[in-house]
C-alpha positions as CSV (number, residue, x, y, z in Angstrom):
1,M,-19.2,-24.5,5.0
2,T,-16.1,-22.9,6.6
3,L,-13.2,-21.2,5.3
4,G,-11.0,-24.0,6.8
5,N,-11.7,-26.3,4.0
6,T,-14.7,-24.6,1.9
7,A,-16.2,-28.5,2.2
8,I,-19.7,-28.5,0.5
9,T,-21.9,-30.3,2.7
10,T,-24.2,-31.8,0.1
11,P,-22.9,-33.3,-3.3
12,L,-23.0,-31.1,-6.1
13,P,-25.0,-31.7,-9.5
14,P,-22.7,-32.9,-12.3
15,G,-23.1,-29.5,-13.7
16,Y,-21.5,-27.8,-11.0
17,A,-18.6,-30.1,-9.8
18,H,-15.5,-29.7,-11.3
19,E,-11.7,-29.6,-10.7
20,W,-11.0,-25.8,-9.6
21,A,-8.4,-23.5,-9.8
22,L,-8.8,-20.2,-7.9
23,V,-6.5,-17.5,-8.9
24,D,-5.5,-14.1,-7.4
25,V,-2.9,-11.5,-8.9
26,E,-1.4,-8.0,-7.7
27,T,-0.3,-6.2,-10.4
28,S,1.9,-2.6,-11.1
29,G,-1.2,-1.2,-13.3
30,L,-4.4,-2.0,-14.8
31,V,-3.4,-2.9,-18.4
32,A,-2.2,-6.6,-19.2
33,R,-0.1,-5.9,-22.2
34,R,1.8,-3.3,-20.2
35,D,1.9,-3.5,-16.7
36,R,3.2,-6.6,-14.9
37,V,2.0,-9.4,-11.8
38,L,3.7,-8.3,-8.6
39,S,2.1,-11.6,-6.6
40,V,0.2,-14.2,-7.6
41,A,-1.6,-17.1,-5.3
42,V,-3.5,-20.5,-6.6
43,V,-6.0,-22.2,-4.4
44,T,-7.2,-25.7,-6.0
45,M,-10.5,-27.1,-5.1
46,G,-12.0,-30.3,-6.0
47,P,-15.3,-31.2,-7.2
48,D,-16.6,-31.5,-3.5
49,G,-15.6,-28.1,-2.5
50,A,-12.7,-29.3,-0.4
51,R,-9.3,-27.4,-0.8
52,T,-6.4,-29.9,-2.3
53,G,-3.7,-27.3,-2.0
54,E,-2.5,-23.7,-2.4
55,F,0.7,-21.8,-3.7
56,S,1.5,-18.2,-3.4
57,T,4.8,-16.2,-4.4
58,L,5.7,-12.5,-4.6
59,V,7.3,-11.8,-8.3
60,D,9.8,-9.3,-9.1
61,P,8.7,-7.4,-12.1
62,G,11.8,-5.5,-12.9
63,C,9.8,-2.6,-13.2
64,D,8.0,0.7,-11.2
65,P,5.5,-1.7,-8.9
66,G,2.8,1.0,-9.1
67,P,0.1,1.8,-6.5
68,V,1.6,0.9,-3.4
69,H,-1.1,2.6,-1.1
70,V,-3.3,-0.5,-2.9
71,H,-1.3,-3.6,-2.8
72,G,1.3,-2.6,-0.3
73,L,4.3,-4.2,-2.4
74,T,7.3,-1.8,-2.3
75,R,10.5,-2.4,-4.1
76,E,11.7,-3.3,-0.9
77,R,9.6,-6.0,-0.8
78,L,10.0,-7.5,-4.1
79,S,13.8,-7.4,-4.0
80,G,15.0,-10.8,-4.1
81,A,11.7,-12.3,-5.4
82,P,11.7,-14.7,-8.7
83,D,10.6,-13.0,-12.0
84,F,7.4,-14.5,-13.3
85,A,9.7,-17.0,-15.7
86,Q,10.9,-18.8,-12.7
87,V,7.6,-19.6,-11.2
88,A,5.7,-20.5,-14.4
89,E,5.9,-24.1,-14.4
90,E,4.7,-24.5,-11.1
91,I,1.6,-22.2,-11.6
92,A,0.8,-23.9,-14.7
93,A,1.2,-27.4,-12.7
94,L,-1.9,-26.2,-10.7
95,L,-4.1,-24.7,-13.4
96,R,-3.6,-27.7,-16.1
97,G,-7.0,-29.6,-16.0
98,R,-8.6,-27.3,-14.0
99,V,-11.1,-24.5,-14.6
100,M,-9.8,-21.2,-13.4
101,V,-11.7,-19.0,-11.1
102,A,-11.2,-15.5,-10.3
103,H,-13.0,-12.3,-9.2
104,N,-13.1,-10.3,-12.8
105,A,-11.5,-13.5,-14.0
106,Q,-10.6,-11.6,-17.3
107,F,-8.6,-9.4,-15.6
108,D,-6.7,-12.2,-13.8
109,Y,-6.6,-14.3,-17.1
110,G,-5.0,-11.2,-19.0
111,F,-2.1,-10.6,-17.0
112,L,-1.3,-14.3,-16.6
113,D,-1.5,-15.0,-20.1
114,H,0.6,-12.1,-20.9
115,E,3.2,-13.1,-18.6
116,F,3.0,-16.8,-19.8
117,S,3.9,-15.3,-23.3
118,R,6.6,-13.2,-22.0
119,A,8.0,-16.3,-20.8
120,R,7.6,-18.2,-24.2
121,L,5.1,-20.5,-22.5
122,S,1.2,-21.1,-23.1
123,L,-1.5,-20.6,-20.2
124,P,-2.9,-24.0,-20.0
125,V,-6.4,-22.8,-19.2
126,S,-9.0,-24.0,-21.2
127,R,-12.1,-22.6,-19.3
128,R,-12.7,-19.8,-16.8
129,L,-15.2,-18.7,-14.5
130,C,-15.6,-15.2,-13.3
131,T,-17.5,-14.9,-9.5
132,L,-18.4,-11.5,-10.3
133,A,-20.2,-12.5,-13.3
134,L,-21.7,-15.8,-11.2
135,N,-23.0,-13.5,-8.3
136,R,-24.1,-11.1,-11.0
137,Q,-26.5,-13.9,-12.3
138,L,-27.7,-14.8,-8.5
139,E,-28.4,-11.3,-7.3
140,P,-27.3,-11.9,-4.0
141,P,-29.2,-9.1,-1.4
142,T,-25.9,-7.2,-1.2
143,P,-25.5,-3.5,-1.9
144,D,-22.5,-4.2,-4.2
145,L,-20.4,-7.4,-5.4
146,K,-17.1,-6.5,-4.4
147,L,-15.0,-9.1,-2.9
148,S,-15.3,-7.8,0.8
149,T,-19.0,-7.5,0.4
150,L,-19.7,-10.7,-0.5
151,A,-17.4,-12.4,1.9
152,A,-19.4,-10.7,4.4
153,H,-22.9,-12.0,2.9
154,Y,-21.7,-15.4,2.8
155,G,-19.9,-15.5,6.3
156,V,-15.9,-15.8,5.1
157,R,-13.5,-14.2,7.3
158,Q,-11.3,-11.7,5.1
159,T,-7.8,-10.7,6.9
160,W,-6.0,-8.8,4.9
161,A,-7.2,-7.1,1.9
162,H,-5.0,-6.9,-1.4
163,D,-3.2,-9.7,0.0
164,A,-3.0,-12.2,-3.1
165,L,-3.3,-15.7,-0.7
166,D,-5.8,-14.0,1.4
167,D,-8.0,-12.5,-1.2
168,T,-8.0,-16.4,-2.8
169,R,-8.8,-18.2,0.5
170,V,-11.5,-15.8,0.9
171,L,-12.5,-16.6,-3.5
172,A,-12.7,-20.0,-2.1
173,G,-15.3,-19.5,0.5
174,I,-17.4,-17.3,-1.7
175,F,-17.0,-19.9,-4.9
176,G,-18.3,-22.6,-2.7
177,A,-21.2,-20.9,-1.3
178,S,-22.0,-18.9,-4.9
179,L,-21.9,-22.6,-6.3
180,R,-24.3,-24.2,-3.7
181,E,-26.8,-21.4,-4.3
182,S,-26.3,-21.7,-8.2
183,A,-27.1,-25.6,-7.8
184,R,-30.3,-24.8,-5.7
185,L,-31.4,-22.0,-8.2
186,G,-30.4,-24.3,-11.6
187,L,-28.4,-21.5,-12.7
188,A,-26.1,-22.6,-15.7
189,L,-22.7,-21.4,-14.4
190,P,-21.1,-18.5,-16.8
191,L,-17.7,-21.0,-17.9
192,V,-15.8,-19.0,-21.0
193,A,-13.9,-21.3,-23.3
194,C,-10.0,-19.9,-23.4
195,P,-8.2,-18.5,-24.9
196,P,-12.0,-16.6,-25.8
197,R,-12.6,-15.2,-28.8
198,Q,-11.8,-11.8,-27.1
199,N,-8.2,-13.1,-27.3
200,S,-6.0,-11.3,-24.8
201,R,-3.2,-11.2,-27.1
202,F,-4.9,-9.0,-29.0
203,A,-2.7,-5.8,-29.2
204,P,-4.6,-2.6,-30.3
205,S,-2.8,0.1,-32.8
206,P,-1.1,2.9,-31.4
207,P,-3.4,5.6,-30.0
208,K,-4.4,7.7,-33.1
209,T,-5.2,11.4,-32.4
210,P,-8.9,12.3,-33.4
211,C,-9.1,15.3,-35.4
212,A,-9.3,18.7,-33.3
213,Y,-11.7,20.7,-35.6
214,R,-15.4,20.0,-35.8
215,N,-16.9,19.2,-39.3
216,P,-17.7,22.4,-41.0
217,G,-19.5,20.4,-43.9
218,R,-18.6,19.4,-47.5
219,L,-16.3,21.3,-50.0
220,T,-18.2,23.5,-52.2
221,E,-17.4,24.0,-56.0
222,G,-14.8,26.7,-56.1
223,G,-14.1,26.6,-52.0
224,P,-11.5,26.1,-49.7
225,L,-10.6,23.2,-47.6
226,V,-11.5,24.0,-44.0
227,Q,-10.0,22.3,-40.8
228,G,-12.3,19.6,-39.6
229,M,-13.5,18.3,-43.2
230,K,-13.6,14.5,-43.6
231,V,-11.7,13.7,-46.4
232,A,-11.5,10.0,-47.8
233,I,-9.4,9.0,-50.8
234,T,-9.3,5.9,-53.0
235,G,-7.6,4.5,-55.7
236,E,-4.1,4.9,-56.7
237,T,-2.3,8.2,-55.8
238,A,1.0,10.0,-57.6
239,T,1.7,10.7,-54.1
240,A,2.7,7.9,-51.4
241,R,-0.5,7.5,-49.7
242,T,1.3,7.8,-46.3
243,E,2.5,11.3,-47.4
244,L,-0.8,12.3,-48.6
245,I,-2.5,11.3,-45.3
246,A,0.5,12.7,-43.2
247,R,0.0,16.2,-45.0
248,S,-3.7,16.4,-44.6
249,V,-3.8,15.4,-40.9
250,A,-0.9,18.0,-40.5
251,A,-3.2,20.8,-42.1
252,G,-6.0,20.1,-39.9
253,L,-7.9,17.5,-42.0
254,N,-9.8,14.2,-40.7
255,V,-8.7,11.5,-43.2
256,M,-11.3,8.8,-42.9
257,G,-11.0,5.1,-44.3
258,S,-14.5,5.0,-45.1
259,V,-17.3,7.3,-47.1
260,S,-20.3,8.4,-45.1
261,R,-23.2,11.2,-45.8
262,H,-20.6,13.1,-43.4
263,T,-17.9,13.2,-45.8
264,S,-16.6,16.5,-47.2
265,V,-14.7,15.2,-50.2
266,L,-13.6,11.8,-51.8
267,V,-10.1,12.3,-53.5
268,T,-9.3,9.8,-56.6
269,D,-7.5,10.1,-59.7
270,D,-9.6,7.8,-61.5
271,P,-13.5,8.6,-61.8
272,A,-14.3,5.5,-62.9
273,V,-13.0,3.3,-60.5
274,R,-16.0,1.3,-58.7
275,S,-14.7,0.7,-55.2
276,T,-17.0,0.8,-52.3
277,K,-15.7,4.2,-51.7
278,A,-17.0,5.7,-54.9
279,R,-20.0,3.7,-54.9
280,R,-20.9,5.2,-51.7
281,A,-19.8,8.8,-52.6
282,A,-22.1,8.5,-55.6
283,A,-24.9,7.3,-53.5
284,E,-24.7,10.3,-50.6
285,G,-23.7,13.0,-53.1
286,V,-20.3,13.6,-51.8
287,P,-17.6,15.9,-54.1
288,V,-15.4,14.5,-55.7
289,I,-11.8,16.0,-56.7
290,D,-8.6,14.7,-58.1
291,E,-5.3,14.5,-56.4
292,A,-3.8,17.5,-58.4
293,A,-6.6,20.0,-57.1
294,F,-6.9,18.5,-53.8
295,L,-2.6,19.1,-53.4
296,S,-3.6,22.7,-54.7
297,L,-6.0,23.3,-51.8
298,L,-4.2,21.9,-49.4
299,G,-1.8,24.5,-49.9
300,D,-4.4,27.3,-48.2
301,V,-6.7,25.4,-45.7
302,R,-8.9,27.7,-43.8
303,P,-8.9,27.8,-40.1
304,G,-11.6,25.6,-38.4
305,T,-13.7,25.4,-35.3
306,A,-11.7,23.5,-32.5
307,H,-14.0,21.2,-30.5
308,Q,-14.7,22.5,-27.1
309,E,-12.4,20.7,-24.3
310,P,-15.4,19.2,-22.3
311,V,-15.1,20.1,-18.4
312,V,-15.4,17.4,-16.3
313,P,-17.7,18.1,-13.4
314,A,-16.7,16.9,-10.1
315,P,-18.2,13.8,-8.6
316,R,-21.4,14.2,-6.8
317,A,-23.1,11.7,-4.3
318,P,-25.8,10.0,-6.4
319,K,-29.5,10.7,-5.3
320,R,-30.2,8.3,-2.9
321,P,-32.9,6.5,-4.1
322,E,-36.4,6.8,-3.1
323,P,-37.8,4.0,-0.9
324,V,-39.9,1.1,-2.5
325,V,-43.5,2.3,-2.0
326,R,-46.3,0.5,-3.5
327,T,-48.9,3.4,-5.0
328,P,-52.2,3.0,-6.7
329,D,-50.0,3.5,-10.0
330,K,-47.1,1.5,-9.2
331,P,-48.4,-1.7,-7.1
332,L,-45.9,-3.6,-8.0
333,A,-42.7,-1.6,-6.8
334,G,-40.1,-3.6,-5.4
335,R,-41.0,-7.0,-7.4
336,R,-38.9,-8.8,-9.7
337,V,-40.7,-10.8,-12.1
338,L,-39.7,-13.9,-14.4
339,I,-42.0,-14.1,-17.3
340,L,-42.1,-17.5,-18.7
341,G,-43.5,-19.0,-22.0
342,G,-46.0,-17.2,-24.4
343,P,-45.2,-15.8,-27.9
344,H,-42.5,-13.4,-28.3
345,A,-44.4,-10.4,-28.7
346,E,-46.8,-11.4,-25.9
347,A,-44.0,-11.8,-23.4
348,A,-42.5,-8.4,-24.6
349,A,-45.9,-6.9,-24.0
350,A,-46.1,-8.5,-20.6
351,R,-42.7,-6.7,-19.6
352,T,-43.5,-3.6,-20.6
353,R,-46.8,-3.5,-18.6
354,L,-44.8,-4.9,-15.4
355,V,-42.6,-1.9,-15.7
356,E,-45.5,0.4,-16.2
357,L,-46.6,-0.8,-13.0
358,G,-43.5,-0.2,-10.7
359,G,-42.2,-3.9,-11.2
360,S,-38.5,-4.9,-12.8
361,A,-38.5,-7.9,-15.6
362,A,-36.0,-10.5,-14.8
363,V,-34.2,-12.7,-17.5
364,N,-33.2,-15.7,-15.5
365,L,-34.0,-17.1,-12.3
366,S,-32.0,-15.9,-9.9
367,R,-32.6,-15.1,-5.8
368,G,-33.8,-11.5,-6.7
369,V,-37.0,-13.1,-8.5
370,T,-40.0,-12.5,-6.5
371,D,-42.5,-14.1,-8.8
372,V,-43.0,-15.7,-11.7
373,L,-45.7,-14.8,-14.2
374,L,-46.8,-17.9,-16.8
375,L,-48.1,-17.6,-20.4
376,A,-48.9,-20.1,-22.6
377,D,-46.6,-23.3,-22.5
378,G,-44.6,-21.5,-19.5
379,D,-45.0,-24.5,-17.6
380,R,-42.9,-26.3,-20.0
381,D,-39.8,-24.4,-19.3
382,R,-37.1,-26.1,-17.5
383,R,-37.1,-23.8,-14.9
384,M,-40.5,-24.4,-13.5
385,A,-39.5,-27.3,-11.4
386,R,-37.1,-24.9,-9.7
387,V,-39.8,-22.5,-9.3
388,T,-41.7,-25.1,-7.3
389,E,-38.9,-26.2,-5.3
390,L,-38.2,-22.5,-4.2
391,G,-41.9,-21.6,-3.8
392,L,-42.0,-18.7,-5.3
393,P,-45.7,-17.0,-6.4
394,V,-46.8,-18.2,-9.9
395,R,-49.1,-16.1,-11.5
396,D,-51.1,-15.6,-14.7
397,I,-51.6,-12.8,-17.2
398,G,-54.6,-11.5,-15.5
399,W,-52.6,-10.5,-12.7
400,L,-51.2,-7.2,-14.4
401,A,-55.0,-6.6,-14.9
402,G,-56.1,-7.2,-11.6
403,T,-57.7,-4.6,-9.7
404,G,-56.7,-5.7,-6.1
405,L,-52.7,-5.7,-7.0
406,L,-52.1,-3.2,-3.8
407,D,-53.9,-5.8,-1.5
408,A,-51.5,-8.4,-2.4
409,P,-48.9,-9.2,0.0
410,G,-45.2,-7.8,-1.1
411,P,-42.3,-10.0,-1.4
412,A,-41.1,-12.5,1.3
413,E,-37.7,-10.7,1.6
414,E,-37.9,-7.0,1.4
415,P,-34.8,-5.9,-0.3
416,S,-32.0,-4.3,2.5
417,H,-30.5,-2.2,-0.1
418,P,-31.9,0.3,-2.7
419,A,-32.8,-1.3,-6.0
420,P,-31.6,0.0,-9.3
421,L,-33.5,2.8,-11.6
422,V,-35.7,0.8,-13.5
423,L,-35.9,2.4,-17.4
424,P,-38.4,1.8,-19.8
425,R,-37.3,1.6,-23.3
426,G,-35.9,5.0,-23.9
427,G,-35.5,6.0,-20.7
428,V,-32.8,8.5,-19.4
429,T,-30.5,9.0,-16.4
430,D,-27.6,10.9,-15.2
431,L,-24.5,9.7,-14.7
432,P,-23.1,11.0,-11.0
433,D,-19.7,10.6,-11.4
434,A,-17.8,10.7,-15.2
435,T,-14.5,10.7,-13.5
436,R,-14.8,6.7,-12.9
437,P,-14.8,4.1,-15.8
438,W,-18.4,3.1,-16.4
439,H,-19.6,-0.4,-17.0
440,V,-22.8,-1.2,-19.6
441,T,-23.6,-5.0,-19.2
442,A,-25.9,-6.9,-21.1
443,S,-27.2,-10.4,-20.3
444,W,-29.8,-12.5,-21.2
445,A,-31.2,-16.7,-20.8
446,P,-28.7,-18.7,-22.4
447,P,-29.4,-19.8,-25.7
448,A,-28.9,-23.4,-26.8
449,D,-27.6,-23.2,-30.2
450,C,-26.4,-19.8,-31.2
451,E,-23.6,-16.8,-29.8
452,V,-25.0,-13.5,-28.9
453,D,-22.4,-10.5,-29.7
454,V,-22.2,-7.4,-28.0
455,V,-20.2,-4.5,-29.7
456,A,-19.4,-0.7,-29.4
457,F,-19.4,2.3,-31.5
458,V,-17.2,5.2,-30.2
459,L,-18.8,8.2,-32.4
460,D,-18.3,11.9,-32.7
461,E,-20.7,14.8,-33.1
462,D,-22.0,13.2,-36.6
463,G,-22.5,10.1,-35.1
464,Q,-19.5,8.3,-37.4
465,V,-16.7,6.5,-36.0
466,T,-13.4,8.4,-36.6
467,F,-11.4,5.5,-37.1
468,D,-12.1,2.0,-38.1
469,E,-10.6,1.1,-35.0
470,D,-13.3,2.9,-32.8
471,F,-15.4,-0.2,-33.6
472,V,-15.0,-2.5,-30.5
473,F,-16.0,-6.4,-31.0
474,Y,-14.8,-9.8,-30.3
475,G,-12.2,-9.5,-32.8
476,A,-10.9,-6.0,-31.7
477,P,-11.8,-5.7,-28.1
478,E,-10.1,-2.5,-27.6
479,N,-10.3,0.9,-29.4
480,P,-6.9,2.4,-30.1
481,G,-6.6,4.6,-27.0
482,G,-7.8,2.3,-24.4
483,T,-10.9,4.1,-23.4
484,V,-13.6,1.9,-24.4
485,R,-13.0,-2.3,-24.0
486,L,-15.3,-5.2,-24.4
487,L,-15.3,-7.9,-21.3
488,A,-16.5,-11.5,-21.9
489,D,-17.8,-12.8,-18.6
490,G,-19.8,-16.0,-19.6
491,P,-21.9,-17.3,-22.7
492,A,-25.1,-15.1,-21.9
493,E,-23.2,-11.9,-20.3
494,Q,-20.8,-9.2,-22.0
495,T,-19.8,-5.9,-20.7
496,I,-18.6,-2.9,-22.3
497,T,-16.4,-0.7,-20.1
498,V,-15.9,3.3,-20.8
499,D,-13.3,5.7,-19.4
500,L,-15.3,8.7,-19.9
501,A,-13.1,11.2,-18.3
502,A,-10.1,10.2,-20.7
503,L,-12.3,10.0,-24.2
504,P,-10.7,13.1,-26.4
505,P,-13.6,15.7,-26.7
506,A,-14.1,14.4,-30.5
507,F,-15.9,11.5,-29.0
508,H,-19.6,12.7,-28.1
509,R,-21.3,9.2,-27.5
510,I,-20.6,5.2,-27.3
511,V,-23.3,3.1,-28.9
512,V,-23.8,-0.6,-27.1
513,A,-25.2,-3.3,-29.6
514,A,-25.7,-6.7,-29.6
515,A,-25.9,-9.1,-32.6
516,V,-27.1,-12.6,-33.1
517,D,-23.9,-14.8,-34.9
518,G,-26.0,-16.9,-37.3
519,D,-29.5,-17.4,-38.5
520,P,-31.4,-17.1,-35.2
521,T,-33.0,-13.9,-34.1
522,F,-33.6,-12.0,-31.2
523,G,-37.1,-13.2,-31.1
524,E,-35.6,-16.4,-30.3
525,I,-33.3,-15.2,-27.7
526,G,-36.1,-13.5,-26.0
527,A,-35.3,-10.2,-23.6
528,V,-32.0,-8.5,-22.9
529,Q,-31.0,-7.0,-19.7
530,V,-28.9,-4.0,-19.7
531,A,-27.6,-2.4,-16.7
532,T,-25.1,0.3,-16.2
533,A,-22.4,0.8,-13.1
534,P,-19.7,2.8,-12.1
535,G,-17.5,-0.4,-11.8
536,G,-17.3,-4.0,-12.5
537,G,-18.6,-5.0,-8.6
538,D,-20.6,-1.7,-8.0
539,A,-24.4,-1.8,-7.5
540,P,-25.9,-0.7,-11.0
541,L,-27.4,2.6,-11.0
542,A,-30.1,1.6,-13.5
543,R,-31.2,-1.3,-15.6
544,A,-33.7,-2.0,-18.7
545,T,-35.0,-5.1,-20.0
546,L,-35.4,-5.0,-23.4
547,D,-37.1,-6.9,-26.2
548,A,-37.1,-6.6,-30.1
549,A,-40.0,-7.9,-31.9
550,T,-39.3,-11.3,-33.9
551,T,-37.0,-11.0,-37.0
552,E,-34.2,-8.6,-35.6
553,R,-30.9,-9.7,-36.0
554,T,-29.3,-6.7,-34.5
555,L,-30.4,-4.7,-31.4
556,L,-29.2,-1.1,-30.0
557,L,-29.0,-1.8,-26.6
558,A,-28.0,1.5,-24.8
559,E,-25.7,4.4,-25.3
560,L,-23.5,6.9,-23.0
561,Y,-24.0,10.3,-24.3
562,R,-22.5,13.9,-23.6
563,R,-24.8,16.5,-22.2
564,G,-22.9,19.8,-21.8
565,P,-20.3,19.0,-19.2
566,A,-22.2,15.5,-18.0
567,W,-22.7,12.1,-19.3
568,R,-26.0,10.2,-19.5
569,F,-27.3,6.9,-20.1
570,R,-30.4,5.8,-22.4
571,A,-31.7,2.5,-23.0
572,I,-32.4,2.1,-26.4
573,G,-34.0,-1.2,-27.8
574,Q,-34.3,-1.1,-31.3
575,G,-34.0,-3.6,-33.4
576,H,-32.8,-4.4,-36.8
577,D,-33.3,-7.2,-39.5
578,F,-29.8,-6.5,-41.2
579,S,-26.3,-7.9,-39.9
580,L,-23.8,-6.6,-38.0
581,A,-21.5,-5.5,-40.9
582,E,-24.5,-3.3,-42.3
583,L,-25.0,-1.8,-39.0
584,A,-21.6,-1.0,-38.5
585,R,-21.2,0.6,-42.2
586,G,-24.1,2.8,-41.2
587,Y,-21.5,4.0,-38.4
588,G,-18.8,4.7,-40.7
589,V,-16.8,1.6,-40.3
590,D,-15.1,0.4,-43.7
591,I,-16.6,-3.3,-43.8
592,A,-15.3,-5.3,-47.0
593,D,-18.3,-6.9,-48.7
């Protein structure tokens, strides 16, 4: 393969041969609904990997160009360039009928979608593919998945980083090599339908200010209101609801949209009201008062205890991972094993034993896989033909119980960079740098007939959401403050990003979960891998492979939580039989029956 024409020397199978439009944009910031495109480049490729055309232009955004030290696009360079509306039709012609490809494709797609909307046009993209997500599946032997690192790995020359056209030409070389490697391994391409369920036009409500005070507990009979108390209101009120809420918030109370065991008081003028809030208050024993009593108490709210403003520790260099050493108690250190076949419980037990022996469990066939373990009917798995072609060692269950594991030869290709820390279920590790946004990525073997949704709950010290909007899911992929976001990178991979440094002190924990859409259970989905990294293209700090038992429809994957001034990551792996709606209610989200 050469950069000059990105020609693929051998024909690709039908699932890998499409008309492609490779895209890169340089922008004035990171938020598509607010910031603007400064330059855009498109390189088109045919099904054979040959480059068929290219286009690039600067764009005058009509605003400050932002971080010039990154992209080099000053006001002077952009002066006289067309605005986006003037080039939109030309860009549309290159995108139409092709799969859009980009490195971190949701970012580029989101900016183009907003720019086309501002020009009163529709972005003509029906499918997109992220080369970052594709290479996360491939697991090339690189220290990270940044564009420059992958370019060096695949032998692609990079001339001018952060130049849209040069980045797109480099992307063409990387993508051609990645396509060929995917076909060799038989990996399904992570194509995302557009517009995705995570609609980029979703505009979160304006950021709400979390209550500055800790919850002191419930209102006592005859006692005062105290700043930080969680107040819920239901039914008709004589005072306008907006005024009642505004006065409560001004007094330092925390007005909630739902009732939980942490609610301090429910305000209602109709004791017989059968709203969800009233039923929950009765079940939890929450005190109930009428509006007049509440207004009287509102005149003398006592001081509360403020949330302690967290001290963000200075970033520290992560501990250099110890070299992989096979020892008597960790004889499988350095091995990455794909387990095929068997009842779910048996496969889960095998993955647990594998981690105990120092190994790492894979959920897909990738370049990083060193061994394949076959359980009952595993030889019928569609991936076995590829396993045979690749010449990977095939083991049986007795391998994990063998006494001669130390004497077995190690992996044919020793890793050239430190492997992520492998966590068992419940395992915890510190995050070395809380000043950077952290990514929690979940991936699984692509299911044939159902979808898996990854969600996040942004929680206070009581383990409850402060606002319903702090439930992040496919219909609302960003919380009001923009500190927690959902990224969809393919049908079998989704990521939650968390800007830890920007989280208000009221937020103590972010729980990441997954739910099966429809009747299937996680017993049918199989294992879910969860990994955390300080950026989308950075090497994972840690990862875990999690199994529910058989009947679970929701699965708690992981959490990021405060520990003093620092943050930690925990792999959870706890499944529940109930639905996502019931899980959300448990965290205080007001979900209609």
